Each structure stands twice: as C-alpha cells, then as structure tokens.
N, C-alpha and C positions, 0 to 999 in steps of 0.2 A: 525400329521398323525394318522388317526384311526387304533387302534389295531384290528386285524382280524384273522379269522381261516378258515379253510375248513370246508364246510358243509357236507363232505362225512363222513360216519360212524355213529354210534350209538349216541343218544343225551346224553346218560349217560357218554359217554366217552369224553365229551367237556372239563370238567375240566383237564384232564389227556392231552388231545390234546393241551390245552392252555399253558401248560408248557413244551410241548414235545420237541420241536426243533426250530432252528432259522428260517427255511424256512416257508414261507406262500404260500400254492398252491392257484389255482383259485377257484372261487365259493365262495366269501368272504362273511362273516357275522360278523358283529362288535359285540365285546364284552365288556361291561363297566367294568372298572377295579374294581369298588366297589362290583361288584357281578358277577363272572365268570360264574354262572349257568344260567344266563338269556341271551337270544340271541336277536339280533336286525336283522333288515331287511338286505338283501344282498346288496352289492354294485353293481353298474353297471359294467358289465364285459367288455364292450368296449366303444368306443366313439359314438355309434349309428349305426343303420342299414344302408346299401348301396343299397339294392334292390330298384328298382324304374323304372317304365315305364315312368314317367315324374316328374318334380320337380316344383310344383307350389309355387309362392311367396304368403305368408299369412299374414295377420294380426291377432293377438290374443288380446282379451280383458284383457290383463295383462299391468298395468301401473306401470313402475319401481318407487320405492321409495328410494330416496337417503336419508342417515342419516350419521351423524358424528359418528364414533366409539368412540370418546372421550366423547360423551354425556351420561348423567346420567338421568334417570327417576325414581323419588322417589315414592315409593309405601307406601300408608299410609291406615291403618285400621280404619274404621269408626264405631262408635257404637251410636245410637241416641235413646233416650228413654224420656218418660215424666219426667218432674222433679217432679212432684207430682203423685205418682201412683194412678190409678183409685180406687174407693172406694172398688171394689170388690176383689181387692188384685192382680189381674192378669193383666199384661200390654198386651193390645191388640196389634196385628200387625199393624205397621204403613204403610200406603200404599206407593207405590213408588212415586206417584205424591206429596205427603206431604213430604217425604224424600227429594225430589228434591227441594221443596219449602224452606225447612229448610237450606239445603245447600246453595241455592241461597241467602237467607236472611243474613246468616253469612257472605258470601263472599262479598255481595255488601254493607254492613254495614262497613266492614273493608278491603277495597280493597288493601291497601298497604301490609298488612301481608298475605291476602287471595286473590290473584289476580286470578279472575274467568277465564280470557282468558288464563291462564297458566297451567290450572289444567283440568283434565278429570274425569267424575264420572260415575260409572257404575249403579247408582240408588239404590245401596244396601249397600254393605260393603266396597267398595274399591275406593280410590281417588288415581289418579296418577298426579304428579306435576313436572313441569320442573324447579321448584325453591323450596328451602326449605320452609316448612310451619311451623307455630307454633304448637307444640303438647300440649296435656293437655285436659281439660274439659271446655267448653264454654256453657254458657247459652244463648239460642236463643228463641226469643218470635216471635211466628207466628200466625196470624189471619187467619182463613180459610175463613172468610166472613167479609165484612166491618161493619155488624152489630152484629158480634160476639166478644166476649172478646178474647184477645190474650191468647194462651196457651204456657207455657214455656217447652222447651225441653233442654235436656243436650246432647251436642254434643261433643263426646270424639274422639280424633283424635291421632294416634300413628304411628311412623314410624315403617314399617315392613321390607322393603328391599331397597336397592339402586340398581337399575337395570342398569348395565353397558352394553352399546351397543356394545362394543368391543367383547363380548362373542357371539353376534349374527353374527358379523362380522367373527368370527373364525369358527363359525358352517358354514357359507355360503362358507368359503374358503376350509372347509373340514379338519381342524385342530382339531375341537372339534366334538366328535361324537354324543353326545346325544343332542336333539333339546333343546335350552333354551326356554321351554314353557312359563315360567313365563314373560319373555321379550316380546314374541309375543303377549301374552294376555294383557299385559300392553300397547304395541303399538296399538293393536286392539281396545282397549277402546279410545285411543287418536284420532284414524282416525274416530270413530263413534260419538265423542262428538258433533261436529258441526251439522251434520244431526240429531242427537237425540234432539237437540234444535229446529231445524227449520222445521223438517218433522215429520210424523207418524212412530213410531218405532214398528215393528212387527217382532219378532224373530231376524234373522239376517238381515233383509230388512228394507227398509225406503221408504215411500210413500208421495207424495206430499199432503199438507193440502188442498188446494182448487183448484189449477192449475192442469191441465193434468189428468182430470177426464172426464168420460163418463156415461151417465145415462143408466142403464139397464132396468129400470122400476121397479114397485112394492117397491119403496123406497129404492132401491139398486143401488149403484154406482161403477164403475171400476176405480180404482185409480192406476196410473202408477207410477212405482218407480224403485228401484234397489235393488240388493243383492250385498253384498261386503264382501271380506275376504282377509286377508293378507296371502301371500304364499311365503316360501322360494324356490327360483328356481336357476337354473344354471347362470342366468344373475343377481342374486341377489334378494333382497326383492322386491315383487311386490304387488300391490292391484288389485285383480281381481274384476271387477265390470261388472254386468250383468243387462239387463232390466228385469223387473218383474211387474205383474199386479196382483191385488187382488181385491175381491169383499168386499165392506164396506157398512153398513147401512148409509143411508144419514143423515147428522147431522141436521134434521129438528125438529120441535115440535112434541111431541107425537102424538097429534091428527092427524097432517098432515102426519105422517109416517104411522099410522094406516089406513087412508083413501087410501093412495097409495098401501099399503102392502096387505090389506086384500080386496079381490074382493067384492064389493058391500057393503062394510062398511058404515053404517049410524049411527050417534051419537043418533038420535031419535028412533032407533030401537037396542039399545046396547045390551040388553038381549040375543038377537038371535046370537050376535058375541062374547059373553063374554068369551067362551072357547078358540076361535082363538086369541082373545086379550091377554089372559094370556099366550098362548104358545108363541106368537110373542114377548112379552115384558119381561118375567121373565128372570132375570139375566143381563138384559141390564143397562148400566150406563146412568145416566141423570145428567143435572144441572138444577137449578131451576131459574126461571126469576123474581119471586116476591122480590127477594133480591139479593144483589151483593155478589157473593160467588165464590171461586175457588174450592170448595168441590164438589166431585162427589159422587152421591149416586146410590146404586144398587137396582133395582126393585126386591122386593121379590114376589109381587104379586097383586092382587086386593082386596080393602076392601069389606067385606060382604055387608055392606049397601051402598046405594047411598049417594052422598056428601051432600045433605041437611039433611040427618039424623044422620050424624055422630057427635059424642060428645066425649070429653075427659076430664080427670081430670087435674085441674090446681090449684096450691097454689095462693092465693092473693099476692099482692106486699109486704104485711108485714110478709109472711110466714105462715099465719094461715091456718086453714083447708082448703083442697081443695075442689073445687066445679066443677060441670059439665059445660063444655063450649061447645057451638055448633061451629063446625069448621068454617062454614060461618060467623058468628059473629066475630070470632077471626081473620079471614083474614081481615074483614073490619076494625076492631079496631087497630089491630097490624100493618097492611101493607097498609091499605087504599085501599084495593082491593075487588071488588064485584066479586064473582065467577059466572060466566055465566052459565057453564054447571054443574047444581046442580042434574040433574036426572041420572047421571052415577057414578060409584064408583070412589073413589080416587086411586091413587097408594100408595101402602104400602112399604116403603123402609126397606131394612136390616139395623137395628139399634138396639142398647142395649135397647132404649126406643121406644115406638111406634111413629112412624113417618109417618104421612099421608099427601100427597100432591096431589092437583087437577091436573088432567092431563094437563089443559090448561096452567100451570106454569112450565112445564117441557120440556126440549129440549134434544135430543140425544146427548151425548158426541161424537165427531168426533173421527174417527179411530178405530171404533168397526168392527171387521171382520165379514162378513156374510159367514158361512160355504159354500164352493163350492158344497158339496153333497146335500145342501138344495135348491139350485138354481132350478128354474123351466127350462124346456127344452129349451125355447127360451132364457132365460137369460144365461144360461150355454153356449149356442152356440155364443152369443154375446161376452161373456168374453173369450172364446176360439179364436174367431176371432181376438179379440184385443191383445190377448197374442201371437198368432202364426204369428209374422210379417215376412217379407222377410229378408233375410240376410242383404241387403244393408240398409233397413229401421232400422234394429235392430242396426247395426253398427252406422249409423247416430244418433240414439236416445241415444246411450250409449256415443258418443262423446260429444253430447250436454249436457248430465248430468253431464260429467266431468267438463265442461267449466261453468256450471251454478253456479252463486255466492250464490244461495240459496241451491245448491245441496250438494253432500257428500264432495267435495273437497273446498268448499267456506269457507270464514272466515279466521282467521289468527292462529287458535289454533294449527293446524299441524305445521305451521312455528315456532311458538313459542317453540315447542319441538325439533327444529333443523331438521325437516323432510320436504322433498319436493317431491311432487308426479308428475311424468311426466304427461303431457296432451295427450301424444301420445301413441297408441297401440304399442305393440311389433311386430316388422317385424321378421318373421321366414321363413325358407325354408321347406316345406313339401315334402313328398315322396308319390307317388301313388304306391301301389303294384299291380302287376298283378293278375287278378282274376283267380281262378282255373278252370280247365276243369271239367266238370260233365257228368255223364252218366244217362241216363233215359230209359225208356222202349221204344222200336220201335213198329211199328204197327204189325210186324210179330211175336212179342212175344220175340224177342232177345233184346239186350241192345245196345243203340247207344250213341256216344259221341256228346255233344252240347257245344256251346259257347254262352257265355251270351252277352247281348247287352251293350251299353254304360252306362246304369243305373245298370248294373249287374243283370238284371233280365232275366227270361226265361218263355216261355209260354208252355201249355200242348197241343197245336193244333197238331193233329196227333202224338202225343207223349204219353207215359204212365209212370207207375212207374217201378222201377227196379224190385221189387218183389211184387206182389199183392197177398194177402191172399184170397183164395177162401171163399165165403161167402155163406152158404146153410142153416144156422140156424139163422135167424132174424126175427123181428117182428115190427109192427108199433103201437104205442099207441098215438093216435090223441085226445089231449086235447082240440083242437079248434072245434071239430065237432058240438058243440051246439052255436058256435059263430054267430051272426046275420050278421056281417059285413065281416068277412074274415075267413070262414071255409076252411080246406084244401081240394084242388081238387085232391083227392087220385087217381082217375083213370088218371089224366095227370101226377101228380108228381112222383108216384112210378115207372112207366115204364120208364120215363125219366132219374130218378136216376139210375136205373138198366143198362139202355143203355150207360149212361156216365161212370159209373164205368167199363163196359164191355170194353169201348174204352180205358180207362187207364190201362187196364191189370189186372182188378179185377173181377173175375168172381163172379156175384151175381145172386143167384137164387131168385124166388118170395118170398116174406115174408110168413113165416108159418101162420100168421094171421094178421089180421088188427082190432084193437079194438077201436071203438070210445068212448070217455068219455068227462068229463068236466073240465075246468080250476078250477072249484070250489073245486076239491080235493086238489089242492095246499094249501088250508087253513086248511086242516084236515089231520094231520100227520098219524093218525090211519088208515084213509080210504085209504090214498096214500100207506102206506106200505102194507096194504090188497091187494091193486090192483097189487102192483109189485110182491108180493108173488103169487098171483093168475096167473099172465102172466107166471112167472117162471115155475109153476106147469104144465101150459097148454103147455108150450114148451117141457116138459119132456114126457108128455103124447104122444105128437105128434111124436117127434123124438128120444126119449130116451137119450136125451142129454140136456146140458144147452144151452141157447141162446148165440151166439157169440156177438150180440149186440142188443140193443133196441133203435129203432128210436123214440124219443119223440117230438111230433110236439105241439107247443105252439102258442096261438093266440096273445100273448104279453109277455113282460118280466114281470116276477112276483117274489115276494120275497120268494114264495115257492119253488123256484128253488133249493134253498139251501137243503130242505128236501128231494126233488127227488134225489140229488147227494149223501146226506148222507145215506139215506135207501139203495139205489142200490149199492153203492160202499162199505158199511161197514156192511150191514146186509144181504141183499139179494145175492149180488154177480154178478150183471149184468152190463155190460158195457152200458153206455147210450150215445147217441148222440142226442143233442137237436137242434132244428131248429124252426124258426118263420113261421106260415102259410103264412104270406104276402110274404116273400122272397121265400118259396117254391113254391108258386103258379106262380111266374114269370119264373121258370125253366130257369133261366138264366145259360148258359153253364159254365161260370166261377164259378158261385155260386155252380153248381153241381159238379164241378171238385173238388173245395175246401172241400166240404162235403166228396168226396171220398178220399181225401188225409188224412183228419182227422181220418177217419173209418179205413183206411188201417194202419195208424200208431198206432191206439189203438189195433188193433188185431195182431201187431207184423210184419206187412209188412214194406218193405223199399221203400220209394218214390223216393229219388234222392241220388246219392253217387258221391263222388270224384273220377275222373279218376286214379290220382296218390295217393299213400298213403300219409298220413298226414306228413308235413316236420318234419325232424329230426328223427321221430319214424318210418320212412318208413320201414327199414329193421330190425327193432327190433321185439323181441317177444312181447308177449301181453301186451298191455297198457291199462289202465283204466283212464277215466275222470270222476271226480266227482264235483258236484256243491252244494253249500249250501246257504241257505238264511234264514233269520228269519222275520216273518210277525208280526208287532206289532199292538196292537189295536188302534183305533182312539184316538187323543188327549184328548178328553172329557171322555173317558173311563178309569177308575181307578181301575178296578177289573179284566178285561178279562185276560186270560194268553196270552203270546206271542206263535207263532206257529213256530217251528224249522222244516225245510225240507232239506233232502239230497237226491240227485239222483246220479246215476252212469252209465256209459255205461256197456251193457252187451255183446256186440259184437266187434270183431276186425278182419280186420282192418277198417271196415267201420265206427265204433264207432258212430252209429246214433240211436241206440235203448237204452232205458233207463229203470231202475227200480227206485223206489222211497221209502223213508221212511220218516214218519212225526210223530212229537211228540209234545205234549204241554209242555210249561215250565213256570217258574215264569214271572208274569206280567212285561213287558218292559225289560226283561233280554236279553241281546245281545249275550252273551256267550252261544254256543249251549251246552247244559249240556250233552247230550248223543251222541256227535259227534263220539267219538271212537267206540261205540257200533253200531251206524247206518252204518258208514263205513265198519265195520267188517262184519255186515249182508249182505251188497251189495257184498263184496269181495267173501263171502262164496257162495252166489248165483252165481256169476260169475264163481266160481270154479266148481259148480255142473253143470252149463250149458255148460262150455267149457273144463271141465276135466283138467283144469290148473289155477293156480292163475296168475294174472297179475303181471309182474316183475316190472313195472314201473306205477307210479300213478301221475296224475297232477290234483290238487285241485283248484277249483275256488270258492273263498269266495265272497259272495255279501254282500253289506249293512253295511260295516263298515268303520269308519272315520280313519284318521291317528292317532288320539288318542288312538284308539282301537287296533292298529297293535301289541302292545305288548301282549294284551290278546290273540289274535289270535295265535300268535307265541308260546307263553310260557304256554298257557292253553290249547287251541284246538289242536294244533299241537302235543303237548306232550300227550294229551289225545289219539289222534289217534295212535301215536307211541306205547303208552302202550297197547292199545287194540290189535294192530298187534302183538306185542311180546308175548302177552298171548298164541298165537297159534304158536309161533317160526316162524313168518312171517316178513320179512324185506325187503319190496320192497323200491326202491329209490322213493323220493317223490320231487315234485315241488309244491309250495304253492303260488297262485297269488290271489290278491285281485281285483275285478273289481267294479269300482265306476261310478254310473250314476248321483248321487247326488252331482253335482259340477256345477261351473257356467263358466267354461272355454268354449269359443266359438271360432270357427276358421272362418275367413273370407278371400275370394279371395282378393288379394291386386290389381290385375289388374283393373284399373279404368273402363274398358269396361265390366268387367267380371260380370255376373249375376248369381243368384242362389246359391246353396250351394256347398260346396267342393265335389269332386267326391267320391264314394265309394272306400275304400282302402286307403284313405288319413291317413298318419301316421306322428306323430310329436314326436321326441325323443330327441330334442336338445333345449337348450335355455329356454324353459317354463317348462321344467321337473325339477325333484328334483336335488339339487346340486351334489349328489353322489350316492344316492340310485337308484335302477333299476325300472324305470317306463317309461311309454309312453302313447300316446294318439293315438287311432285308430277310424276313423269313418268308419265303415264297411257297412253302409246302404246308400241308396240313399233318400235324403230328399225331400219329394215332398210338404210338408207343414211346414211353419215357418223356423227357422234355426235350422240345424242338430247340435245335441249335441254329441261330440265324447265320446266314453267310456275311462276312465283312468284306465289303468292296472298297478298294483304295485306289483312287485315280491318280496314276503318276504323271501322265503326259495327256494333254487334250488339245488338239488342233481344230476342234469342231465347236468349241465354246458350248458343250453341253451343261445345262442348268441342272440342279438337283432333281426337279420334278420330271424333266425329260429323260435323264439317265436312269432314274429309278423306275419309271414306268417302262422304258425300254428294256430293262433287265428282267422285270417281273413278267411282261408279256412274252419275252423269249422263253421263260421257264415253262410256258404252255406248249412249246413246240417240240418237246422231247419225244422222239419217235415210238418209244415201246412202251407208253404207259398213257392212260386217260386222267391224268392229273398233273398238275404242276410240280416240277421237281425242285430240289432244295439248292441246287446249284445251276448257274447259267449253262445251257446246253453245250456251247463250244468247249468249256472247261470239263464238263461232264464225259463228252465224247473223247477228249484228249486224254482223260484218265484211262478210259476203256482201252484206247489203242496203246498207251504206255503199258498197261497190264498185259495186253496181248503180245506185245513185244517182249516182256518178261517170260511169257510162256514159250516164246519162240527160242529165247536164249536157254531156258532150261531144257527144252527138246534137243538143242545141239549138244549141249553139254552131256546129256544122258545118252544121246546116240553116239557121240564121240567116244565116251567111256565103254560103251558096249562094243564099239567097233575095234577099240585098241585090244580088247580081250579076245576078239575072234578075227583072225586075219582072212577068214574065208569069204567074208561079205564083200562083193564087188561093189554094191551100191554104196555101203557105209564107207569103205575106203576111198571110193572115188569123190564122195562128199567131202571127207575130211582132209584130202590131200589136194585135190584139183581146184576146189573153189576157195576163194578167200573167205575170211571169217565173216565180214559184213554180208557177203553174197549168200553163205549158208545161213546167216542168222535172220535177217529181217528184210531183205529184198523182195517186197511183194510181186507176185505174179503180175504180169501186165494187165490181165484181165480183170484184177481185183482192185488195183491201186487207186482208182478213182471212184469207188462206190463204197457204201457203208457196211462193208463185210463185217464190221466189229460190234454192230448193236446186239 
C-alpha cells in the first residue's frame, strides 16, 4: 500500500506531518520513503463520478497488454566506435542507420548467441533482450557499399540491469508507489522494434513505407500510419494506438522531385531556378544509383561550376603525386557511366572530403518529413482532409492496423518477450454530464436565461451580451484601401458593425476617424510604429483620451501582423482588433456578432455567464482560477527562447475575465522560471480590484507530460507557495494538469451510432491511472474528424474536490470562453494561457525581425534606440501599462 499524508497545511510542515500520527486523512498525496520532502500526485478520492443524464457504451483505442510478472527483460548498454580512429584524432558521430547495420551484422553472423528476434534496439545506446547475451567487446566488419572496403567497428556490450516485470505488476496493483519508468521504457522499445524494422519511424510514430499513401502534389505525399504509447491504467498495462498522417517528400530521383516541386522548373533553364533548387534540396538525404550502397548522403548545396567543368585532385594507383581529373571522365572510367546533364551543377554532399555527385544519379531517401508549415494552401487542405477522418472510419483504420502483419503488432518479437497484445479495443461506460444554464442579454437590456441545444451551442439571434462596454472612442485603420481586388467598403461595413453591436447590447458610437493606408506598411516597422503613434495622438486631440480600441482592416494575412501587435500592445498601448476586408465586406451577421464578442471581451465586458455559481465553490468567498502554459520554438529553431504565460481570473463569481503575464525564458525550458512572481502579480491586481485577496486558488497547468509531474509539484508549486508566503498569504490551492497531446480516442460502441461522442462525455474508470486522480472530458461538439477528449490529472488538492464536483466545475467553465457561443475543448484558463504564450512568440519574432532590419540600416533612430537602450525583456514582452490587466489577447 502507498504511504500517504494529507495535503492540508504548509508544505514546510510535510516532514513533521509525515511522522506526526497514525491516522491518514483524505486528500492523499504519496511520499516516497527515500525522500520525505518530495511530494507525489494525489490519489483518487473516490471510485469515480456518478452524475449523468445518460451513460453511453464506448470503445477506447487502448489495447490491453498481457505479460508474465515472472518475466525478466535484460537491459544492455551498447558502445560502438571505429576500431581504427580517424586520422584527425576525433571520432565522428556514427549515424543511427549505420549503428543499426552494425547491430544487424553482429546478430546475423552469430544468431545462436545473439538472437535478433529476441532483442530490441533503440538505435543508439540500449539493447533489451529476452535472453542473456554475451558481454564484452566484439569486432564487426561492415561495408557501407558493395564497392567499398569494409570498415571495422568495436561493439562493446555490457549488462546494465535486469528489469523484473513483477515490479510493474506491483505498481499496477497499487502496492508500489513510484512508477517503474525503466521497465516501461524497456517494454516501449520492445513493442516498437517490429514497426521500426518494417515502417518509417518518425518521433513516436510509424508510417507505411509504400502502401497507404496519397499524393498531395509538388513531389509531396501523405503517408498514413500510427502513434503508439504504453500506458499503465486501472485495467492494467495497455498500448494506446491512434491513426496518424504526415507529409513526406516523395522518394524519387532528385531531378524528378525538382520537376514536380518547383513550378515551371526546366533543366535547360537551370540558372533561373538555382536559388529555388538550393532551398528545396539543402539538408535532404539521398542515395546514389551509380553504385550499390546503403550509405545516405546529406546535401550541403550545389557546386559553383557546372558538371562538365568540375575537376578534382586524385592520386594515381601507385600513390604518386595527385593530378587533376575531370568529373565526367572519372565517372566514365570508374563506373562506366556517361553523365547526360553536364550543363547543370552537381550536388555537393556533407563530407570530410569534397564529394560531388551528378543529380541524375541521386534519389531521395524515403521517410523525409516535409514540414506542415511549408505546405501550400491546397496541399495543406488535402492533408487536413486525410487527417480528419470520421470516428467510424478512424476506428476501422485503427483496428485494421492492429491486425496488419506488417503493422505495429506484427512479427514475433513481442511474443518472444512473453507479452501479448489484445486485438480488441477497450469497452468502457461513459457518462454525459448535464450542460449548465446560461444567461445572456435580452432585447430590452435585462438578462435572460437560455438553454443550449443538443450540440451544447447557442445563438445570438435576438439576444445580446450580459454586460456590454459602451464604445465611444474608437477608430478605423484601413490597410486595404489601395488593394485593387478587395478594398474595404467602409460605408457599408462600419454602419452594419455598429448596428450589430447595438443589438448585442454594446452601445457603439461612430468612429472618431477613418484612416486609409496601405498593406506595404506591414513590411516597415518604423513607419508602422509612426502611424500607430500618430493615430494615438490624433485620438487625444479629438477626445482628450486614449482610444478604447483600433479596428485594423487587412486585405490579406501578412507576416507583419506580429509587428502590429507588438508595437500596439507593448509600445503604444492601443487595443487592436484585426479583420480581413473580404470577410468584412460580406457583412455576415454571425461574423459581425463574433467581432462584437471579441471587442467587448477586450474592453472588459461580459458576454455570457453561468446562471448558477460554479460547482463546489458556489457559496464560497473569492476564488481565483489560474492558467499556465509554455510556448516552445519550432523544432528546427535551436536559439529562440521559450515563452511562459500565466493568466488569472479577476472577477468572482462569474470568473470570466482574465489578466495575463508573459515572460521569456531559456530555450525549450518547460519549467516556468518566474511562476510564483507572475501568480503573485495577478493576486495583487485581484486584491486592488476587488479589495480582497482570493481565499482559494485553482491552477490549471498545460503542456506537461507524466514525466514532468514531479517538476510541476516540487518546483513550480513550491515556487508559488514561497512567493505567496513572502506576503503572509496562504490560500488553499488545487493544481491540475490539462493534457491535449495524447492519443486516447473515444468511440460510440453502438453499431448504428455515427458521429462523435456528445459534449459533456466523461470517462473516469478503466482507462484512467491505476490509483492517481485523473479523468477524460470531451467538453465540445466535434463537427470535423474525431473529437479528442482533454485529459485532466489532479496533482495537488487542498479543497477535497470529489470527481463529480471537479468534472462539473471544469465542464461548466468551458461554457465561459469569451469569443464563441459553444463550449470549448479545453478549460478556459489554459486556453487563454495558450493564446498569451503565442502572442509572446509573436513579440519575440517581431523583435528579432526588427533587430535584423535595424542592424542593416543604421539610419533608423527608432530601431537603434530600441535595440540598444532597452533591455531585451523590455523590448520583447513588457506589456503597456494600459493593457496588462485586460483581455487584449482574445
């Protein structure tokens, strides 16, 4: 049985509480015996919720994994290096493909001692085996090509650990508190070994090599596959497997790829396309066809000279002085090949020595991902259509992959380790929670109660907002005015917007002024800032006050959007609302209403509220909800900082208005460095606004995996507690992680049922953690593809929230999101924190773009003063004082 203690009281008292007495109150948190100062996630307080308007039968893409507790998986450490070190004295990194070749060669040469089918290799340092393997150092000779001399490698293998699966059984039974991660990692490598040999491996997913592919155009294919992960659950160990689609470059010849990928590409006009070719090919992996080889080469670029003019130095067969050899002649004599395309450059490969290969002898290696962000609009839409399959189709595809002999569960490797994976999805009973009643504005200016439809949506026909902020100081900045194709029809759009806002209960006067301008300003930071400052000054002259908001009409989406937001929100202090002229000119009633909702929320109004107070906290004093998220740079970016964002509610009991704080931090650091300080700032603003501090705080943390729960509990929570204690403030706290990056899917089990599960569907049995406090909620209506439920995991709870109370609290909060008339898929504090973190990313990109442009032009006083005088953080994300406590980010 896990040793536990109550979570009430000060964290510094945990050690004394641990030894205090024999009784253990409710609200449990596990404490490891080897370190009483570290806390673990709370345990489930009950057997699950009971609230339900109906209980649908569901199927979940969790496939039970049976294993023998008596089994042992042997973990070996592998070190592979060249027997003869390179001449320069530094051993270069051996690629994963070569490491796998070396492993395969050793095991196939001596199968009695090294049985390949009873081992699993992670491609780098670890081998897991169902049987004992010889240890020591072995010499392996591998030839990377048939016409290359073999190279000798030293393969050193030593036993690290014997993973006893009974420990995993003890954990699943609840008699072992700490998760045996080493065992789960070893089993994870085992279940991935077969698909790693037969499919294309990308991250945690696997994609079919040639089958199940669709052509997207321009040399790009969509490959179907799966994502899989092992999970400990209440029913035991399961393998969660989900359908996945990725875009890849087509594995064709380089010249064929260029012809498909670059519009209008012609070999006889190569010079015109040289730059496009270099962009398309640099960094790609190719194989050569003029000789038989398994080696992959990485393209570094193009040669300066055309193929017919390329020469290189070569020693004669006797090792005498080198002589210049023409590449064309070398290929004719060495390989018996005549190069056809001699008037174009060769490919230059990344290599210690110069390596030039004619394009016609190079083929793209299969399995090279094409970044989704680089897809053209039509390609992206095709990929989206292939990805967003209907629930029944997704369910059928997953089940077919499970049974495919070439798929993730094929082969004999899993069975050789004493494991068996069920071919059937997990049946489970779900519960659908009743949606809350809402109140909105009535036509006469009062408040009316409404019921949502079966999709849990509502409309604003003859309805308005609960509290509309009067707007008498606003202006229009029309960037589309010189657009030939779609300029704004201001005489039609502005009156219609004013009229629609009036019907919503938002009194809106005529704009103070309308300024036509050009989209060209988005590419000139200084001009754009000058314009926004001029607009601000213009407003002060007219009405002796600042603008409430500035409506910015754009003719198209533009990268300069980030400069507009950065300047207006951190430098000038203007709330902006952007819209596209094409959409504005349609004056669609729903579009105008959505604009009105966003504007009202930004100005501090209230769009819709719950009729009843939030569950559990209904009769309590002030409660504050906090959301936190970290935005990381793209995978290919190795320098940009991560962006941490924290938001908090500022009103009670409606709890639907938020203030935000955003900070940069170290690249790819998930731990929020200034979490405590940001939370304290939000609490102090709440206190100034409401004349009282919140007595209870509920924190929702986004974007962390199970392996980071310890960091959230023992670093971030402690940081928050320490910051609060610095002002003698000790509210009770509940901390919940909200996860969207998982692969669990819920399907209706009834044969005749179609579509997604209903909004409000909850699952908190069988597929959840064996003893920790977690559950799945699908709070939104899924109109496209298959709905993904949000996985909520309670890490700390000083309020004693039961399953029914917490699930209903979260579901009701999902109806309070400001900019739509339906419940959202993610609890609003986390949703808003995600928006703020992304806004911080735009600020950083704006600063970087502005800094690079200012460094190339010393004439700009504004740019140079920004880049030199101000600190990075001030230039980057210090919000203007007029905006830091309003919802500028919706």
